[in-house]
PDB file with SEQRES, HELIX, SHEET and CRYST1 records, atoms N, CA, C and O in Angstrom:
SEQRES   1 A   88  MET THR ARG TYR SER ARG GLN ASP VAL ILE ARG ILE LEU          
SEQRES   2 A   88  HIS LEU GLN ALA ARG GLN LEU THR ALA TRP GLU ARG ALA          
SEQRES   3 A   88  GLY LEU ILE SER PRO HIS ASP ASP TYR SER PHE GLU ALA          
SEQRES   4 A   88  LEU GLY GLN LEU ARG ARG LEU ARG ASP LEU GLN ALA THR          
SEQRES   5 A   88  THR LYS ILE SER ALA LYS ASN ILE ARG ALA SER VAL ASP          
SEQRES   6 A   88  ALA MET GLN ARG LEU GLY GLU CYS GLU THR ARG CYS TRP          
SEQRES   7 A   88  ARG ARG VAL LEU CYS VAL VAL ASP ARG GLY                      
HELIX    1 AA1 ARG A    6  ILE A   12  1                                   7    
HELIX    2 AA2 ALA A   17  ARG A   25  1                                   9    
HELIX    3 AA3 PHE A   37  THR A   53  1                                  17    
HELIX    4 AA4 ALA A   57  ARG A   69  1                                  13    
HELIX    5 AA5 GLU A   74  ARG A   87  1                                  14    
SHEET    1 AA1 2 ARG A   3  SER A   5  0                                        
SHEET    2 AA1 2 ASP A  34  SER A  36 -1                                        
CRYST1    1.000    1.000    1.000  90.00  90.00  90.00 P 1           1          
ATOM      1  N   MET A   1       9.167 -11.744  15.714  1.00  0.00           N  
ATOM      2  CA  MET A   1       8.926 -10.803  14.720  1.00  0.00           C  
ATOM      3  C   MET A   1       8.111  -9.717  15.349  1.00  0.00           C  
ATOM      4  O   MET A   1       7.142  -9.987  16.059  1.00  0.00           O  
ATOM      5  N   THR A   2       8.499  -8.467  15.091  1.00  0.00           N  
ATOM      6  CA  THR A   2       7.766  -7.353  15.580  1.00  0.00           C  
ATOM      7  C   THR A   2       6.506  -7.003  14.835  1.00  0.00           C  
ATOM      8  O   THR A   2       6.514  -6.917  13.607  1.00  0.00           O  
ATOM      9  N   ARG A   3       5.450  -6.805  15.539  1.00  0.00           N  
ATOM     10  CA  ARG A   3       4.177  -6.518  14.898  1.00  0.00           C  
ATOM     11  C   ARG A   3       3.740  -5.115  15.325  1.00  0.00           C  
ATOM     12  O   ARG A   3       4.061  -4.685  16.433  1.00  0.00           O  
ATOM     13  N   TYR A   4       3.057  -4.439  14.516  1.00  0.00           N  
ATOM     14  CA  TYR A   4       2.565  -3.097  14.765  1.00  0.00           C  
ATOM     15  C   TYR A   4       1.015  -3.075  14.740  1.00  0.00           C  
ATOM     16  O   TYR A   4       0.416  -3.607  13.806  1.00  0.00           O  
ATOM     17  N   SER A   5       0.409  -2.510  15.681  1.00  0.00           N  
ATOM     18  CA  SER A   5      -1.044  -2.458  15.747  1.00  0.00           C  
ATOM     19  C   SER A   5      -1.519  -1.425  14.644  1.00  0.00           C  
ATOM     20  O   SER A   5      -0.728  -0.660  14.092  1.00  0.00           O  
ATOM     21  N   ARG A   6      -2.760  -1.461  14.391  1.00  0.00           N  
ATOM     22  CA  ARG A   6      -3.322  -0.475  13.503  1.00  0.00           C  
ATOM     23  C   ARG A   6      -3.114   0.941  13.890  1.00  0.00           C  
ATOM     24  O   ARG A   6      -2.859   1.804  13.050  1.00  0.00           O  
ATOM     25  N   GLN A   7      -3.224   1.187  15.182  1.00  0.00           N  
ATOM     26  CA  GLN A   7      -2.963   2.520  15.827  1.00  0.00           C  
ATOM     27  C   GLN A   7      -1.531   2.872  15.680  1.00  0.00           C  
ATOM     28  O   GLN A   7      -1.234   4.041  15.433  1.00  0.00           O  
ATOM     29  N   ASP A   8      -0.561   1.907  15.816  1.00  0.00           N  
ATOM     30  CA  ASP A   8       0.820   2.131  15.651  1.00  0.00           C  
ATOM     31  C   ASP A   8       1.133   2.583  14.185  1.00  0.00           C  
ATOM     32  O   ASP A   8       1.890   3.526  13.954  1.00  0.00           O  
ATOM     33  N   VAL A   9       0.544   1.898  13.263  1.00  0.00           N  
ATOM     34  CA  VAL A   9       0.702   2.281  11.861  1.00  0.00           C  
ATOM     35  C   VAL A   9       0.277   3.651  11.560  1.00  0.00           C  
ATOM     36  O   VAL A   9       0.968   4.413  10.884  1.00  0.00           O  
ATOM     37  N   ILE A  10      -0.892   3.975  12.075  1.00  0.00           N  
ATOM     38  CA  ILE A  10      -1.480   5.296  11.772  1.00  0.00           C  
ATOM     39  C   ILE A  10      -0.580   6.377  12.369  1.00  0.00           C  
ATOM     40  O   ILE A  10      -0.331   7.414  11.754  1.00  0.00           O  
ATOM     41  N   ARG A  11      -0.070   6.089  13.659  1.00  0.00           N  
ATOM     42  CA  ARG A  11       0.842   7.029  14.311  1.00  0.00           C  
ATOM     43  C   ARG A  11       2.210   7.154  13.599  1.00  0.00           C  
ATOM     44  O   ARG A  11       2.703   8.253  13.342  1.00  0.00           O  
ATOM     45  N   ILE A  12       2.782   6.011  13.302  1.00  0.00           N  
ATOM     46  CA  ILE A  12       4.157   6.023  12.715  1.00  0.00           C  
ATOM     47  C   ILE A  12       4.162   6.646  11.327  1.00  0.00           C  
ATOM     48  O   ILE A  12       5.064   7.410  10.984  1.00  0.00           O  
ATOM     49  N   LEU A  13       3.176   6.325  10.552  1.00  0.00           N  
ATOM     50  CA  LEU A  13       3.149   6.814   9.158  1.00  0.00           C  
ATOM     51  C   LEU A  13       2.320   8.157   8.979  1.00  0.00           C  
ATOM     52  O   LEU A  13       2.170   8.652   7.862  1.00  0.00           O  
ATOM     53  N   HIS A  14       1.816   8.695  10.072  1.00  0.00           N  
ATOM     54  CA  HIS A  14       1.118   9.895  10.049  1.00  0.00           C  
ATOM     55  C   HIS A  14      -0.088   9.825   9.070  1.00  0.00           C  
ATOM     56  O   HIS A  14      -0.305  10.711   8.244  1.00  0.00           O  
ATOM     57  N   LEU A  15      -0.838   8.741   9.213  1.00  0.00           N  
ATOM     58  CA  LEU A  15      -2.015   8.539   8.340  1.00  0.00           C  
ATOM     59  C   LEU A  15      -3.335   8.816   9.218  1.00  0.00           C  
ATOM     60  O   LEU A  15      -3.321   8.832  10.449  1.00  0.00           O  
ATOM     61  N   GLN A  16      -4.389   9.016   8.486  1.00  0.00           N  
ATOM     62  CA  GLN A  16      -5.675   9.008   9.063  1.00  0.00           C  
ATOM     63  C   GLN A  16      -6.239   7.599   9.045  1.00  0.00           C  
ATOM     64  O   GLN A  16      -5.890   6.823   8.155  1.00  0.00           O  
ATOM     65  N   ALA A  17      -7.092   7.237   9.985  1.00  0.00           N  
ATOM     66  CA  ALA A  17      -7.630   5.875   9.972  1.00  0.00           C  
ATOM     67  C   ALA A  17      -8.448   5.714   8.728  1.00  0.00           C  
ATOM     68  O   ALA A  17      -8.513   4.605   8.197  1.00  0.00           O  
ATOM     69  N   ARG A  18      -9.068   6.732   8.236  1.00  0.00           N  
ATOM     70  CA  ARG A  18      -9.886   6.623   6.988  1.00  0.00           C  
ATOM     71  C   ARG A  18      -8.950   6.295   5.766  1.00  0.00           C  
ATOM     72  O   ARG A  18      -9.432   5.755   4.770  1.00  0.00           O  
ATOM     73  N   GLN A  19      -7.723   6.594   5.829  1.00  0.00           N  
ATOM     74  CA  GLN A  19      -6.925   6.265   4.714  1.00  0.00           C  
ATOM     75  C   GLN A  19      -6.618   4.786   4.673  1.00  0.00           C  
ATOM     76  O   GLN A  19      -6.597   4.224   3.578  1.00  0.00           O  
ATOM     77  N   LEU A  20      -6.395   4.166   5.699  1.00  0.00           N  
ATOM     78  CA  LEU A  20      -6.240   2.685   5.735  1.00  0.00           C  
ATOM     79  C   LEU A  20      -7.517   2.014   5.272  1.00  0.00           C  
ATOM     80  O   LEU A  20      -7.525   1.031   4.532  1.00  0.00           O  
ATOM     81  N   THR A  21      -8.594   2.609   5.756  1.00  0.00           N  
ATOM     82  CA  THR A  21      -9.890   2.038   5.382  1.00  0.00           C  
ATOM     83  C   THR A  21     -10.129   2.127   3.822  1.00  0.00           C  
ATOM     84  O   THR A  21     -10.593   1.191   3.171  1.00  0.00           O  
ATOM     85  N   ALA A  22      -9.783   3.284   3.316  1.00  0.00           N  
ATOM     86  CA  ALA A  22      -9.896   3.513   1.829  1.00  0.00           C  
ATOM     87  C   ALA A  22      -9.050   2.561   1.134  1.00  0.00           C  
ATOM     88  O   ALA A  22      -9.506   1.996   0.140  1.00  0.00           O  
ATOM     89  N   TRP A  23      -7.834   2.307   1.549  1.00  0.00           N  
ATOM     90  CA  TRP A  23      -6.972   1.348   0.865  1.00  0.00           C  
ATOM     91  C   TRP A  23      -7.501  -0.094   0.931  1.00  0.00           C  
ATOM     92  O   TRP A  23      -7.352  -0.890   0.004  1.00  0.00           O  
ATOM     93  N   GLU A  24      -8.101  -0.368   2.034  1.00  0.00           N  
ATOM     94  CA  GLU A  24      -8.794  -1.688   2.279  1.00  0.00           C  
ATOM     95  C   GLU A  24      -9.933  -1.852   1.274  1.00  0.00           C  
ATOM     96  O   GLU A  24     -10.039  -2.856   0.568  1.00  0.00           O  
ATOM     97  N   ARG A  25     -10.781  -0.820   1.241  1.00  0.00           N  
ATOM     98  CA  ARG A  25     -11.934  -0.859   0.304  1.00  0.00           C  
ATOM     99  C   ARG A  25     -11.551  -0.954  -1.127  1.00  0.00           C  
ATOM    100  O   ARG A  25     -12.245  -1.594  -1.917  1.00  0.00           O  
ATOM    101  N   ALA A  26     -10.429  -0.314  -1.498  1.00  0.00           N  
ATOM    102  CA  ALA A  26      -9.883  -0.384  -2.922  1.00  0.00           C  
ATOM    103  C   ALA A  26      -9.104  -1.710  -3.127  1.00  0.00           C  
ATOM    104  O   ALA A  26      -8.629  -1.949  -4.237  1.00  0.00           O  
ATOM    105  N   GLY A  27      -8.963  -2.532  -2.153  1.00  0.00           N  
ATOM    106  CA  GLY A  27      -8.406  -3.875  -2.380  1.00  0.00           C  
ATOM    107  C   GLY A  27      -6.844  -3.744  -2.463  1.00  0.00           C  
ATOM    108  O   GLY A  27      -6.184  -4.671  -2.934  1.00  0.00           O  
ATOM    109  N   LEU A  28      -6.222  -2.534  -1.983  1.00  0.00           N  
ATOM    110  CA  LEU A  28      -4.828  -2.378  -2.036  1.00  0.00           C  
ATOM    111  C   LEU A  28      -4.120  -3.123  -0.813  1.00  0.00           C  
ATOM    112  O   LEU A  28      -2.979  -3.576  -0.906  1.00  0.00           O  
ATOM    113  N   ILE A  29      -4.858  -3.206   0.281  1.00  0.00           N  
ATOM    114  CA  ILE A  29      -4.355  -3.909   1.499  1.00  0.00           C  
ATOM    115  C   ILE A  29      -5.469  -4.737   2.050  1.00  0.00           C  
ATOM    116  O   ILE A  29      -6.643  -4.426   1.846  1.00  0.00           O  
ATOM    117  N   SER A  30      -5.125  -5.780   2.741  1.00  0.00           N  
ATOM    118  CA  SER A  30      -6.128  -6.573   3.491  1.00  0.00           C  
ATOM    119  C   SER A  30      -6.305  -6.003   4.870  1.00  0.00           C  
ATOM    120  O   SER A  30      -5.327  -5.555   5.469  1.00  0.00           O  
ATOM    121  N   PRO A  31      -7.462  -5.998   5.384  1.00  0.00           N  
ATOM    122  CA  PRO A  31      -7.711  -5.616   6.690  1.00  0.00           C  
ATOM    123  C   PRO A  31      -6.943  -6.392   7.755  1.00  0.00           C  
ATOM    124  O   PRO A  31      -7.042  -7.619   7.783  1.00  0.00           O  
ATOM    125  N   HIS A  32      -6.194  -5.748   8.618  1.00  0.00           N  
ATOM    126  CA  HIS A  32      -5.437  -6.430   9.672  1.00  0.00           C  
ATOM    127  C   HIS A  32      -5.566  -5.733  10.990  1.00  0.00           C  
ATOM    128  O   HIS A  32      -5.780  -4.521  11.024  1.00  0.00           O  
ATOM    129  N   ASP A  33      -5.447  -6.438  12.057  1.00  0.00           N  
ATOM    130  CA  ASP A  33      -5.404  -5.839  13.367  1.00  0.00           C  
ATOM    131  C   ASP A  33      -3.872  -5.444  13.712  1.00  0.00           C  
ATOM    132  O   ASP A  33      -3.564  -4.549  14.499  1.00  0.00           O  
ATOM    133  N   ASP A  34      -3.024  -6.202  13.045  1.00  0.00           N  
ATOM    134  CA  ASP A  34      -1.564  -5.827  13.301  1.00  0.00           C  
ATOM    135  C   ASP A  34      -0.817  -6.081  12.037  1.00  0.00           C  
ATOM    136  O   ASP A  34      -1.239  -6.883  11.204  1.00  0.00           O  
ATOM    137  N   TYR A  35       0.329  -5.382  11.877  1.00  0.00           N  
ATOM    138  CA  TYR A  35       1.106  -5.405  10.625  1.00  0.00           C  
ATOM    139  C   TYR A  35       2.560  -5.760  10.897  1.00  0.00           C  
ATOM    140  O   TYR A  35       3.086  -5.395  11.948  1.00  0.00           O  
ATOM    141  N   SER A  36       3.233  -6.466   9.975  1.00  0.00           N  
ATOM    142  CA  SER A  36       4.660  -6.748  10.127  1.00  0.00           C  
ATOM    143  C   SER A  36       5.505  -5.512   9.715  1.00  0.00           C  
ATOM    144  O   SER A  36       4.997  -4.517   9.198  1.00  0.00           O  
ATOM    145  N   PHE A  37       6.758  -5.637   9.964  1.00  0.00           N  
ATOM    146  CA  PHE A  37       7.704  -4.489   9.561  1.00  0.00           C  
ATOM    147  C   PHE A  37       7.666  -4.372   8.066  1.00  0.00           C  
ATOM    148  O   PHE A  37       7.613  -3.265   7.531  1.00  0.00           O  
ATOM    149  N   GLU A  38       7.693  -5.515   7.362  1.00  0.00           N  
ATOM    150  CA  GLU A  38       7.640  -5.465   5.856  1.00  0.00           C  
ATOM    151  C   GLU A  38       6.425  -4.735   5.403  1.00  0.00           C  
ATOM    152  O   GLU A  38       6.495  -3.885   4.516  1.00  0.00           O  
ATOM    153  N   ALA A  39       5.233  -5.074   6.038  1.00  0.00           N  
ATOM    154  CA  ALA A  39       3.977  -4.431   5.602  1.00  0.00           C  
ATOM    155  C   ALA A  39       4.044  -2.984   5.898  1.00  0.00           C  
ATOM    156  O   ALA A  39       3.543  -2.182   5.110  1.00  0.00           O  
ATOM    157  N   LEU A  40       4.650  -2.585   7.020  1.00  0.00           N  
ATOM    158  CA  LEU A  40       4.791  -1.211   7.391  1.00  0.00           C  
ATOM    159  C   LEU A  40       5.538  -0.473   6.251  1.00  0.00           C  
ATOM    160  O   LEU A  40       5.117   0.615   5.860  1.00  0.00           O  
ATOM    161  N   GLY A  41       6.645  -1.051   5.707  1.00  0.00           N  
ATOM    162  CA  GLY A  41       7.356  -0.490   4.659  1.00  0.00           C  
ATOM    163  C   GLY A  41       6.550  -0.320   3.356  1.00  0.00           C  
ATOM    164  O   GLY A  41       6.683   0.680   2.651  1.00  0.00           O  
ATOM    165  N   GLN A  42       5.735  -1.298   3.070  1.00  0.00           N  
ATOM    166  CA  GLN A  42       4.820  -1.252   1.859  1.00  0.00           C  
ATOM    167  C   GLN A  42       3.851  -0.247   2.108  1.00  0.00           C  
ATOM    168  O   GLN A  42       3.490   0.439   1.152  1.00  0.00           O  
ATOM    169  N   LEU A  43       3.335  -0.032   3.313  1.00  0.00           N  
ATOM    170  CA  LEU A  43       2.322   0.997   3.519  1.00  0.00           C  
ATOM    171  C   LEU A  43       2.893   2.358   3.367  1.00  0.00           C  
ATOM    172  O   LEU A  43       2.236   3.288   2.899  1.00  0.00           O  
ATOM    173  N   ARG A  44       4.132   2.468   3.770  1.00  0.00           N  
ATOM    174  CA  ARG A  44       4.926   3.770   3.641  1.00  0.00           C  
ATOM    175  C   ARG A  44       5.002   4.105   2.160  1.00  0.00           C  
ATOM    176  O   ARG A  44       4.674   5.216   1.745  1.00  0.00           O  
ATOM    177  N   ARG A  45       5.453   3.098   1.341  1.00  0.00           N  
ATOM    178  CA  ARG A  45       5.556   3.396  -0.132  1.00  0.00           C  
ATOM    179  C   ARG A  45       4.270   3.733  -0.704  1.00  0.00           C  
ATOM    180  O   ARG A  45       4.203   4.618  -1.557  1.00  0.00           O  
ATOM    181  N   LEU A  46       3.193   3.075  -0.292  1.00  0.00           N  
ATOM    182  CA  LEU A  46       1.888   3.403  -0.845  1.00  0.00           C  
ATOM    183  C   LEU A  46       1.500   4.835  -0.488  1.00  0.00           C  
ATOM    184  O   LEU A  46       1.018   5.588  -1.335  1.00  0.00           O  
ATOM    185  N   ARG A  47       1.718   5.207   0.795  1.00  0.00           N  
ATOM    186  CA  ARG A  47       1.470   6.553   1.230  1.00  0.00           C  
ATOM    187  C   ARG A  47       2.243   7.567   0.459  1.00  0.00           C  
ATOM    188  O   ARG A  47       1.698   8.614   0.108  1.00  0.00           O  
ATOM    189  N   ASP A  48       3.502   7.301   0.176  1.00  0.00           N  
ATOM    190  CA  ASP A  48       4.373   8.217  -0.564  1.00  0.00           C  
ATOM    191  C   ASP A  48       3.910   8.268  -2.005  1.00  0.00           C  
ATOM    192  O   ASP A  48       3.876   9.344  -2.602  1.00  0.00           O  
ATOM    193  N   LEU A  49       3.539   7.087  -2.600  1.00  0.00           N  
ATOM    194  CA  LEU A  49       3.144   7.121  -3.961  1.00  0.00           C  
ATOM    195  C   LEU A  49       1.926   8.021  -4.167  1.00  0.00           C  
ATOM    196  O   LEU A  49       1.857   8.774  -5.138  1.00  0.00           O  
ATOM    197  N   GLN A  50       0.965   7.932  -3.240  1.00  0.00           N  
ATOM    198  CA  GLN A  50      -0.153   8.736  -3.334  1.00  0.00           C  
ATOM    199  C   GLN A  50       0.165  10.261  -3.067  1.00  0.00           C  
ATOM    200  O   GLN A  50      -0.428  11.167  -3.652  1.00  0.00           O  
ATOM    201  N   ALA A  51       1.121  10.450  -2.161  1.00  0.00           N  
ATOM    202  CA  ALA A  51       1.378  11.859  -1.851  1.00  0.00           C  
ATOM    203  C   ALA A  51       2.131  12.584  -2.908  1.00  0.00           C  
ATOM    204  O   ALA A  51       1.884  13.768  -3.138  1.00  0.00           O  
ATOM    205  N   THR A  52       3.061  11.908  -3.576  1.00  0.00           N  
ATOM    206  CA  THR A  52       3.859  12.495  -4.538  1.00  0.00           C  
ATOM    207  C   THR A  52       3.268  12.487  -5.998  1.00  0.00           C  
ATOM    208  O   THR A  52       3.569  13.384  -6.787  1.00  0.00           O  
ATOM    209  N   THR A  53       2.505  11.558  -6.308  1.00  0.00           N  
ATOM    210  CA  THR A  53       1.878  11.448  -7.615  1.00  0.00           C  
ATOM    211  C   THR A  53       0.412  11.885  -7.741  1.00  0.00           C  
ATOM    212  O   THR A  53      -0.106  12.178  -8.819  1.00  0.00           O  
ATOM    213  N   LYS A  54      -0.183  11.905  -6.618  1.00  0.00           N  
ATOM    214  CA  LYS A  54      -1.645  12.153  -6.539  1.00  0.00           C  
ATOM    215  C   LYS A  54      -2.439  11.090  -7.311  1.00  0.00           C  
ATOM    216  O   LYS A  54      -3.539  11.379  -7.782  1.00  0.00           O  
ATOM    217  N   ILE A  55      -1.918   9.892  -7.449  1.00  0.00           N  
ATOM    218  CA  ILE A  55      -2.676   8.784  -8.039  1.00  0.00           C  
ATOM    219  C   ILE A  55      -3.621   8.207  -6.976  1.00  0.00           C  
ATOM    220  O   ILE A  55      -3.214   7.975  -5.838  1.00  0.00           O  
ATOM    221  N   SER A  56      -4.906   7.973  -7.364  1.00  0.00           N  
ATOM    222  CA  SER A  56      -5.831   7.555  -6.486  1.00  0.00           C  
ATOM    223  C   SER A  56      -5.709   6.009  -6.128  1.00  0.00           C  
ATOM    224  O   SER A  56      -5.141   5.229  -6.892  1.00  0.00           O  
ATOM    225  N   ALA A  57      -6.234   5.641  -5.007  1.00  0.00           N  
ATOM    226  CA  ALA A  57      -6.212   4.167  -4.602  1.00  0.00           C  
ATOM    227  C   ALA A  57      -6.825   3.323  -5.757  1.00  0.00           C  
ATOM    228  O   ALA A  57      -6.349   2.248  -6.120  1.00  0.00           O  
ATOM    229  N   LYS A  58      -7.939   3.916  -6.308  1.00  0.00           N  
ATOM    230  CA  LYS A  58      -8.684   3.121  -7.385  1.00  0.00           C  
ATOM    231  C   LYS A  58      -7.739   2.956  -8.655  1.00  0.00           C  
ATOM    232  O   LYS A  58      -7.730   1.882  -9.258  1.00  0.00           O  
ATOM    233  N   ASN A  59      -6.973   3.986  -9.045  1.00  0.00           N  
ATOM    234  CA  ASN A  59      -6.143   3.833 -10.130  1.00  0.00           C  
ATOM    235  C   ASN A  59      -4.946   2.983  -9.847  1.00  0.00           C  
ATOM    236  O   ASN A  59      -4.490   2.274 -10.744  1.00  0.00           O  
ATOM    237  N   ILE A  60      -4.408   3.011  -8.649  1.00  0.00           N  
ATOM    238  CA  ILE A  60      -3.344   2.029  -8.292  1.00  0.00           C  
ATOM    239  C   ILE A  60      -3.784   0.628  -8.376  1.00  0.00           C  
ATOM    240  O   ILE A  60      -3.053  -0.216  -8.894  1.00  0.00           O  
ATOM    241  N   ARG A  61      -4.997   0.321  -7.872  1.00  0.00           N  
ATOM    242  CA  ARG A  61      -5.560  -0.982  -7.986  1.00  0.00           C  
ATOM    243  C   ARG A  61      -5.832  -1.376  -9.310  1.00  0.00           C  
ATOM    244  O   ARG A  61      -5.735  -2.561  -9.629  1.00  0.00           O  
ATOM    245  N   ALA A  62      -6.203  -0.399 -10.208  1.00  0.00           N  
ATOM    246  CA  ALA A  62      -6.407  -0.775 -11.621  1.00  0.00           C  
ATOM    247  C   ALA A  62      -5.062  -1.211 -12.359  1.00  0.00           C  
ATOM    248  O   ALA A  62      -4.998  -2.099 -13.209  1.00  0.00           O  
ATOM    249  N   SER A  63      -4.032  -0.465 -11.910  1.00  0.00           N  
ATOM    250  CA  SER A  63      -2.711  -0.690 -12.468  1.00  0.00           C  
ATOM    251  C   SER A  63      -2.243  -2.200 -12.063  1.00  0.00           C  
ATOM    252  O   SER A  63      -1.790  -2.994 -12.887  1.00  0.00           O  
ATOM    253  N   VAL A  64      -2.395  -2.449 -10.842  1.00  0.00           N  
ATOM    254  CA  VAL A  64      -2.065  -3.821 -10.324  1.00  0.00           C  
ATOM    255  C   VAL A  64      -2.832  -4.876 -11.084  1.00  0.00           C  
ATOM    256  O   VAL A  64      -2.259  -5.867 -11.536  1.00  0.00           O  
ATOM    257  N   ASP A  65      -4.168  -4.660 -11.230  1.00  0.00           N  
ATOM    258  CA  ASP A  65      -5.029  -5.574 -11.917  1.00  0.00           C  
ATOM    259  C   ASP A  65      -4.551  -5.793 -13.419  1.00  0.00           C  
ATOM    260  O   ASP A  65      -4.541  -6.904 -13.949  1.00  0.00           O  
ATOM    261  N   ALA A  66      -4.198  -4.739 -13.985  1.00  0.00           N  
ATOM    262  CA  ALA A  66      -3.703  -4.895 -15.416  1.00  0.00           C  
ATOM    263  C   ALA A  66      -2.446  -5.632 -15.494  1.00  0.00           C  
ATOM    264  O   ALA A  66      -2.236  -6.414 -16.421  1.00  0.00           O  
ATOM    265  N   MET A  67      -1.556  -5.407 -14.513  1.00  0.00           N  
ATOM    266  CA  MET A  67      -0.205  -6.204 -14.508  1.00  0.00           C  
ATOM    267  C   MET A  67      -0.587  -7.725 -14.311  1.00  0.00           C  
ATOM    268  O   MET A  67      -0.076  -8.612 -14.994  1.00  0.00           O  
ATOM    269  N   GLN A  68      -1.521  -7.956 -13.330  1.00  0.00           N  
ATOM    270  CA  GLN A  68      -1.910  -9.341 -13.145  1.00  0.00           C  
ATOM    271  C   GLN A  68      -2.482  -9.979 -14.297  1.00  0.00           C  
ATOM    272  O   GLN A  68      -2.263 -11.178 -14.470  1.00  0.00           O  
ATOM    273  N   ARG A  69      -3.251  -9.272 -15.180  1.00  0.00           N  
ATOM    274  CA  ARG A  69      -3.831  -9.839 -16.411  1.00  0.00           C  
ATOM    275  C   ARG A  69      -2.817 -10.101 -17.450  1.00  0.00           C  
ATOM    276  O   ARG A  69      -3.020 -10.914 -18.352  1.00  0.00           O  
ATOM    277  N   LEU A  70      -1.683  -9.393 -17.327  1.00  0.00           N  
ATOM    278  CA  LEU A  70      -0.541  -9.663 -18.158  1.00  0.00           C  
ATOM    279  C   LEU A  70       0.318 -10.846 -17.744  1.00  0.00           C  
ATOM    280  O   LEU A  70       1.278 -11.223 -18.416  1.00  0.00           O  
ATOM    281  N   GLY A  71      -0.057 -11.394 -16.649  1.00  0.00           N  
ATOM    282  CA  GLY A  71       0.613 -12.496 -16.113  1.00  0.00           C  
ATOM    283  C   GLY A  71       1.679 -12.380 -14.973  1.00  0.00           C  
ATOM    284  O   GLY A  71       2.360 -13.326 -14.575  1.00  0.00           O  
ATOM    285  N   GLU A  72       1.733 -11.157 -14.520  1.00  0.00           N  
ATOM    286  CA  GLU A  72       2.662 -10.882 -13.405  1.00  0.00           C  
ATOM    287  C   GLU A  72       2.013 -11.408 -12.153  1.00  0.00           C  
ATOM    288  O   GLU A  72       0.789 -11.380 -12.018  1.00  0.00           O  
ATOM    289  N   CYS A  73       2.807 -11.875 -11.261  1.00  0.00           N  
ATOM    290  CA  CYS A  73       2.253 -12.432  -9.939  1.00  0.00           C  
ATOM    291  C   CYS A  73       2.079 -11.295  -9.042  1.00  0.00           C  
ATOM    292  O   CYS A  73       2.620 -10.213  -9.268  1.00  0.00           O  
ATOM    293  N   GLU A  74       1.301 -11.524  -7.979  1.00  0.00           N  
ATOM    294  CA  GLU A  74       0.877 -10.513  -7.004  1.00  0.00           C  
ATOM    295  C   GLU A  74       2.126  -9.827  -6.401  1.00  0.00           C  
ATOM    296  O   GLU A  74       2.169  -8.597  -6.372  1.00  0.00           O  
ATOM    297  N   THR A  75       3.067 -10.521  -5.954  1.00  0.00           N  
ATOM    298  CA  THR A  75       4.308  -9.928  -5.335  1.00  0.00           C  
ATOM    299  C   THR A  75       5.007  -9.026  -6.223  1.00  0.00           C  
ATOM    300  O   THR A  75       5.360  -7.912  -5.838  1.00  0.00           O  
ATOM    301  N   ARG A  76       5.244  -9.492  -7.502  1.00  0.00           N  
ATOM    302  CA  ARG A  76       5.922  -8.695  -8.452  1.00  0.00           C  
ATOM    303  C   ARG A  76       5.169  -7.471  -8.809  1.00  0.00           C  
ATOM    304  O   ARG A  76       5.809  -6.446  -9.042  1.00  0.00           O  
ATOM    305  N   CYS A  77       3.875  -7.471  -8.877  1.00  0.00           N  
ATOM    306  CA  CYS A  77       3.075  -6.388  -9.192  1.00  0.00           C  
ATOM    307  C   CYS A  77       3.216  -5.259  -8.086  1.00  0.00           C  
ATOM    308  O   CYS A  77       3.378  -4.077  -8.389  1.00  0.00           O  
ATOM    309  N   TRP A  78       3.148  -5.680  -6.884  1.00  0.00           N  
ATOM    310  CA  TRP A  78       3.323  -4.720  -5.809  1.00  0.00           C  
ATOM    311  C   TRP A  78       4.623  -4.108  -5.782  1.00  0.00           C  
ATOM    312  O   TRP A  78       4.760  -2.917  -5.500  1.00  0.00           O  
ATOM    313  N   ARG A  79       5.661  -4.928  -6.084  1.00  0.00           N  
ATOM    314  CA  ARG A  79       7.056  -4.394  -6.159  1.00  0.00           C  
ATOM    315  C   ARG A  79       7.183  -3.382  -7.201  1.00  0.00           C  
ATOM    316  O   ARG A  79       7.795  -2.333  -6.999  1.00  0.00           O  
ATOM    317  N   ARG A  80       6.588  -3.682  -8.380  1.00  0.00           N  
ATOM    318  CA  ARG A  80       6.640  -2.608  -9.458  1.00  0.00           C  
ATOM    319  C   ARG A  80       5.886  -1.407  -9.112  1.00  0.00           C  
ATOM    320  O   ARG A  80       6.409  -0.307  -9.295  1.00  0.00           O  
ATOM    321  N   VAL A  81       4.771  -1.501  -8.656  1.00  0.00           N  
ATOM    322  CA  VAL A  81       3.918  -0.358  -8.277  1.00  0.00           C  
ATOM    323  C   VAL A  81       4.505   0.454  -7.201  1.00  0.00           C  
ATOM    324  O   VAL A  81       4.602   1.676  -7.316  1.00  0.00           O  
ATOM    325  N   LEU A  82       4.926  -0.227  -6.095  1.00  0.00           N  
ATOM    326  CA  LEU A  82       5.465   0.468  -4.897  1.00  0.00           C  
ATOM    327  C   LEU A  82       6.858   1.030  -5.046  1.00  0.00           C  
ATOM    328  O   LEU A  82       7.243   1.951  -4.325  1.00  0.00           O  
ATOM    329  N   CYS A  83       7.615   0.483  -5.975  1.00  0.00           N  
ATOM    330  CA  CYS A  83       8.996   1.018  -6.154  1.00  0.00           C  
ATOM    331  C   CYS A  83       9.027   2.242  -6.902  1.00  0.00           C  
ATOM    332  O   CYS A  83      10.102   2.842  -6.922  1.00  0.00           O  
ATOM    333  N   VAL A  84       8.003   2.748  -7.551  1.00  0.00           N  
ATOM    334  CA  VAL A  84       7.970   3.987  -8.283  1.00  0.00           C  
ATOM    335  C   VAL A  84       8.398   5.122  -7.448  1.00  0.00           C  
ATOM    336  O   VAL A  84       9.120   5.994  -7.931  1.00  0.00           O  
ATOM    337  N   VAL A  85       7.975   5.168  -6.161  1.00  0.00           N  
ATOM    338  CA  VAL A  85       8.413   6.268  -5.324  1.00  0.00           C  
ATOM    339  C   VAL A  85       9.877   6.168  -5.106  1.00  0.00           C  
ATOM    340  O   VAL A  85      10.557   7.193  -5.158  1.00  0.00           O  
ATOM    341  N   ASP A  86      10.431   4.975  -4.859  1.00  0.00           N  
ATOM    342  CA  ASP A  86      11.833   4.864  -4.543  1.00  0.00           C  
ATOM    343  C   ASP A  86      12.705   5.335  -5.698  1.00  0.00           C  
ATOM    344  O   ASP A  86      13.800   5.852  -5.474  1.00  0.00           O  
ATOM    345  N   ARG A  87      12.218   5.158  -6.972  1.00  0.00           N  
ATOM    346  CA  ARG A  87      13.101   5.541  -8.057  1.00  0.00           C  
ATOM    347  C   ARG A  87      12.954   7.090  -8.365  1.00  0.00           C  
ATOM    348  O   ARG A  87      13.777   7.698  -9.049  1.00  0.00           O  
ATOM    349  N   GLY A  88      11.867   7.655  -7.816  1.00  0.00           N  
ATOM    350  CA  GLY A  88      11.538   9.106  -8.112  1.00  0.00           C  
ATOM    351  C   GLY A  88      12.511   9.983  -7.365  1.00  0.00           C  
ATOM    352  O   GLY A  88      12.434  11.208  -7.456  1.00  0.00           O  
TER     353      GLY A  88                                                      
END                                                                             
């Protein structure tokens, strides 16, 4: 399985290190030293969601929390939140 370092993710997705840190603080992602290809895709969608909708990390986290309170599982929550960009 291919793994990508934190620096690879920053370079590939054209992110700032502080953006990953902000997503970690908001609870959107767990801190990692390396990421899978699937995680890279999720991070891309998260980046695109914020870029196209201007929704803050805090508000995305609140949306995920609300879906969880309604009984949705973690994976389904992320799929719903992160697929918004793909539909747009």
